[in-house]
N, C-alpha and C positions, 0 to 999 in steps of 0.2 A: 679441567686440569691444565695447569700452566705448562707451556713448552719449556724444555731444557735445551739450550743451545751450547754447542761446543765451538769455540772460536780458535782457529789455528792461526799462528802468526810467527814472525821471526823475532830474534832477540832485540833488534833496534826498535821495533814498534810495540813490544809487550807492555812497557810501562804506560805508553800513551793510550793503548787500547783499554787497559784496566782503568785508567783515569776517566776515559770517556764513559765507560760502562758504569762505574761507581757514581759519576755525576748525574746519571740518569735516574737513580733510585727514587722511587720504586719503578722497576722496569716491568713491562708486560710479560717478560719471560725470566726464567732463571738462567744463569749462564756460568760457563767455565772457560778459562783461557789456558791454552797449552802452547807454549813456544816450542818450535822445532829447532833443530840444530842448523840454523841458517840465519844470517844477519838480516838480509832484506827479504821481507815476506813475499814481495812480488816475484822473486826468483824461484819460488817453490814450484815444483812440477808434480804431476800425479805419481810418478815413480818415487820421488823423494818422500812424499807423504806415505806411500805404502811401506817404504823401508823404515821410517821413523815412528809412525803412529801404530802402536800395538793394538789399540782398540778405541772405540768411541764411547765407552762407558754407557751411561744411561741417557745419552743425548738423543733427542728426537730429530735434530738436524745438526749438521756440521757446516759451519760457515768459514769459507776460506777468503782471503783478501781479494778484492775486486780485480786487481791486476794480476793475480796468480793465474797461470795458464795450466790447463790439465783437463783430462776427460772426466767430467763430473759423473756421467752415467757409469763409466768404468769404476770410479771410486765408490759410488753408491752401491753398485752390485758387489764390489769386493768386501765392503764392511757391513752391508745390510742396513745402512743408515743413509738417508738422503743427504747429499752434499750440495751446497749452494754457494754461489759467489755473493759476497757482500758488496757494499759500495766501494768505489775506488778510493775515497778519502775517509779517514776515520771520523772526521768532523760531520760527515753525512750519516753516520750510523744511527743517531737518535731518530731522525726522520725515517730512515729505512726500516728500523724496528717498529716504528709507529704504524707502518703499512704492513706489518707482519712479514716484512722481508719480501713483499711481492709488489710488482708494479701494478698500477691501476688497470683494471680490466677495461680496455678500450676496444674490445672486439665487436661491440654493438653500436648501431646507429639507426636512424629512421629517416634519412634524407638521401634521395637519389641524386647522383652527380651526372648531369648532362654536360659533356665536354665538346665544345663546338670547334669544328674545323672550318674556320671562317672563309677560307678561300677555296673551298672544295671544287667549284667549277674550273679552277685553273690548275687542278692537280689531276694526274692520271689515277685510275682506280688502284694501281699498285702503290702509288704514293699515299693515297688516302688510307689504304690498309696499313701501311707502315706508320703513319701518324696515329692511327687508331690504336695500334699496339702500344705505342709510347704513352698515350693517354690512359690506356687500361692499366699499364704498369704503375702509373701515378695515382690510380684509384678511381678512375671514371667508371661509371656503370653503363652509361648510354653514350654512344658516339653520335653527335649532332652534325649533320651535313648542312653547313651554312650556304645557302644560295645567294647570288648577287643580283640586285635589281635589274641591271642592264647587261648581264652576262649569261649567254645560253649555257645550259648544263645538259648537253646531249647524252652524257654517260651517267646521269643520275640513277636511273633504274639499275644499270649494270653495277654501279658502286654499292647500292643498297644490297643487291643480291650477293655480291662478293663479301661484304661485311657479315651478312647473315650466315653465309656458308662457313665463316670462320668463328661463329659463335658469339658475335656481337649483337647487342640490342642497338637499334638505330632509330634516330629521329631525323626528320627533314624539316629544315627551318627556311620558310619562304613566304613572301607576300604574293606570290603568283599562284593562282588556283591550279593551273595545269601542272606545276611542279609538285604541289601538294598531292594532287591526284596520282601523278606518276610514281611518287615515292610510296604512297599508300598501297598502290596496286602492285608494287615491286616487293612489298613485305615489310615496309617500315613499321616500327612499333609505335611511334609517336609522330604527331604532326604539329609543328609550330608555324604559324599561329592562326587559329580560326577566330572569327568575330561573329557577332549576332547575324551578320549578313551572309556569312559563308558556312553556316552550319550544314548546308546541304552536302558539303564534302564528306562530313561524318557519316552520311547515309550511304555513301558510295564505297567506303573502305572500312576495314576493321581496326585501323590504327587509332590509338588513344589521342584525342585532340587536347591541345593546350589552348585555352581560351584567353583572349585579351580584350580590353574595351574597344568598342567600335571607333571611338574618338578618345584622344588622350584624357585620362582621368575620369572617364564616364563609367562609374561603378554600376549605374543602373543597367546599362546595356550588358555589362559583364554578368551581372546577377541574372538577367533574363536569359542569357545564353546558357548559363549553367543550369538553370531551372528547366529549360527546354530539354537539354540532354539528359538531365537527371530523371525527368518524367518518363523518358524512353528507356531508362535503365542503363544508359551509356556512362561508363566511367570517363572522367576527364579531369584536367587540372585547370585552375584559374590563375592568371598572372596579372595582377593589377599594374605591373611595370614599375621597376625601380629606376628613378631618374638620377642623372649626375648632379653633383654638388653645384649649387647656384643655378640650376636649371630645373628646380622642383624637387630636390632630394628630400628635404624634410617633409614636404607635403605628401610625397609618395610613400614615405614610411608610415605616415598617418593613414594613408589610403589602405595599406596592407592591414593595419590594425582594424580599420572599419570593415574591410572585406571579411576578415575573420569573425568580427562581431555579427555581421549579417548572415554569413554562411559558415557556421561553426564546424560543419562536417565536410566542407568541400576540400578536396585535395588542392594544394596550392604550390605554385612555383615562384621562385624569385631569380631573376637574372642579375647576378652579382657583378658581371663584367662592367656595367656602367659605373661602378665604383672602383674596382681594381684597375681596370684599363685606363680610366679617364681621371685618375688621381695619381699624381707623381709622388708616391709614398710607398714605403715597404708594404707589400700586400699581406704579409702575415698578420699584422695588427688589424688591417681592414677586414680580412676574413674572420678573424676572431670576433670582432664586434658584430659583423653582419650575421654570423652563425649564432651569436647570442640572441639576436632578434628572431632569427629563423627558428631557434629552439623554443623560444617563448610563444611564438605564434603557431607552432606546429606546422611550419612550412615543410612539405614533404619532398621537394625537389628544387634543385638549383641549376641554372644554366651558367656555366663559367667558361672562360677563354684563357688562352696562354699565348697571346699575340705579341704584345709589347715586351721588350727585353726584361723590363722590371717585373713582368708577370710570369716569368718562366717556371716558377714553382707554384703557381696559383692552384693547380689541381691537387697537388700533394697537400697544400695548406688546407684546401677545402675538405679533403678526406680526413685529415687529422682534426680539424675544427669540428666537424660533425660528430666525431667520436668523443671528443672532450666535452662538448656541450651536452651530448646525450648522457654521459656518465654524471656530469654535474647536476643535470635536472633530475635524473633517476635517484641520485643519492641526496638530493636537496642540499647541496654544498656549493660553495663558490667555485668557479672554474680555475682553481689554483692547485698547484702541487700534484697535478695529474699527469702532465707530460710537458717537457720543456721545449718541444720541437717548434713552437710558434715564437719563441723568444730567440730569434736568429742572431741578433747583434749583442744582446746583453744577457746576463744570467742572474738568477735570484741570489745566488751565493757564490760569487766568482772567486773570492780570496779566502779560503778556509783557514789559513794559518797566518798568525801575526809574526813579526820579525823576531821576537824572542823565541818562539817555537822553531822557526827556521834556523836560528843560530844554535839552538840546542841540538837539532838534528845534525847540523854541520859538525858540531863538536864530537859526535859519535862516529863519524865517517873515518875509516882507516885506510882507504885506497885512493888512487889517483883519478878515478873516474869522476867526471863532473856531474853534479846534480844541479838542476835548475828549478827554481820555484818563483812564483809571482805573488805579490800582495800589493796593498795600496801604496806602499813606500817605493816599490820598483821591482826590478828583476834581480834575483839573488842567484849567484852561481858559486858553487863551492865543491871542494874535495878535501882530502886530508891536509892539504898545505895551506889553504886560505879560503876565506869567504869574501866575496866581492858583491857590491850592490850598486846599481845604477838604473837610470830611467832609459838612457840611450845605449843600445848594445855596442856602439862604437867606443863608448867609454870603458867597456869591459874588455875588449879584445887585447889591449896591450898587456893585461895581467894574466892571460891564459897560457902563454908560452907554446902556441901551436903553429907558429909561423912556418916551421919546416915540416909540418905534418898536414899535407893537403886534405886527406880524407877526413881527419878529425876536425880541421878548420871548417870544412864544408858542412859537416854534421852540426857543429856548434853554431854556424851561421844560420842554418835552417831553423834550429831550435830557438835561437835567440830572436829571430824574426817573428816566429810564432808567439814567443813570450811577449814581445813588444806589442803586437796586435792585441793580445789578451789584456795587457795592461791598459792600453788606450781605450778599449771598448768595454772593459769590465766583463771579461769572459774567463771561464775556467781553463787554466793551462795545465796540461799533464805531459810531462816529458815523454818523448817517443810516440806521441799520439797526435794526430791531426786535430786542429781546433774543430769543435762541434758547432756547425751552423744550423742545426735543426733540420727542418724539412726544406730549407732554402737550397740544399744540395741533395742530389740523389742518394739513396742508401748506399753506404760504403761496405766494403768487405773487411771483416775483422777476424784476425787469427786468434782463436781461443785455446789453441793447443801448444803454441810456441810463444817464446818471449824474447826480448832483446835486452841485454844488460845495459844499465845506464851508461851513456857515453858511447854506445856502439853506433855503427853506421847502418844497422838494420838490414844488412845484406842477406839475401837468400831467404827472406821471409815470404811465404806464400799465403794469400788469403784463403781461409777455409769456410768461414761462416758469414752470413749476411746480418748486418746490424741496420734495422730500418725502423719504421714507425708503426707497423701493424703487428 
């Protein structure tokens, strides 16, 4: 049986909402539009809805505008009908309805993230614990203590025990036998990296070994090492080693493919830092591509780092990438329209309204508050008095009449700067909201119970809920 949706809106958006819904015919749902006694739908509150909406009829869901603030749980309980926020922009409604009004389920994945603290010997145990907490917040599953070839690590065992006492899973990454033994004896869960010649360490400790070739590119030695441990019933991962670009990168990708062909059931790890850290490019795209390979080859673990400044968000990107690729593979669809968090600089549909639509909206405004919108033609700012358009915000300022109003001038300066950046990069601009940089920035706090009128300075707004990627 088809769902019946009730859309609540304001008088200014009613015609546009009906137009969008009619243009979708046939729709996957039946629908009804009810305008409430307010012009701007985003200014609706839960109390306004309770005062004006007598009933929800036979609706199975009530959809309020995406920018409308209010307690959805309270409204749902009051009316006995689920309330839901729709998309921020009407132009996004067809896609939103195509997903049944629900975001893609990205709760699942099948890849472990090892996040390496590369300079662990130079840090105190307390500093290691602090860094581990940050990595865990970004999505890491295992904290990897990276040892240094010529640097003693006398507090290795202490650090492992401290992390374990705080609920972390821990790996020790070293080429020195004595450090691998010390880490394993202290309770480390994984050891990176053993070769065919050092398998004896696995007999001394319970930690799960990560195996690498005895010499670079030697798949035969890697295969022999895995078969030896497998015959003993020991679990382990194989890592054929991903090399940097122009130092064997393509050949190493082929090597991963060959390793999977030879050992179809062997758990596998890929160290992605040799690409993210050693390629001066935005890491979100690199991670997306690598995790596509990881998904196809069923690689079950990655080792990643966040050392270089341009890799500061690499762990969050890895976390989102593994979820997107899992969903894409499970649904047998392309990895598109699942989550925009990896498109940090550009957006798929940055400019939802053309100039004619913006001009029509400007003609309906009856107050002096400025509205700002962006499309391919430039930045548009308007109120009841005029509509102005420019590419450079400096060309707009002489028309705004806020020279004597410092707070308003400051507000418009901030908003027009955001609008200019959105225009330059092809990003979605929404007035009174920060630009969305996906997982390139930490999750931000978003207030879903309060709103700011267009043209306000947003004073006194307190964050209430977290908007993130999980």
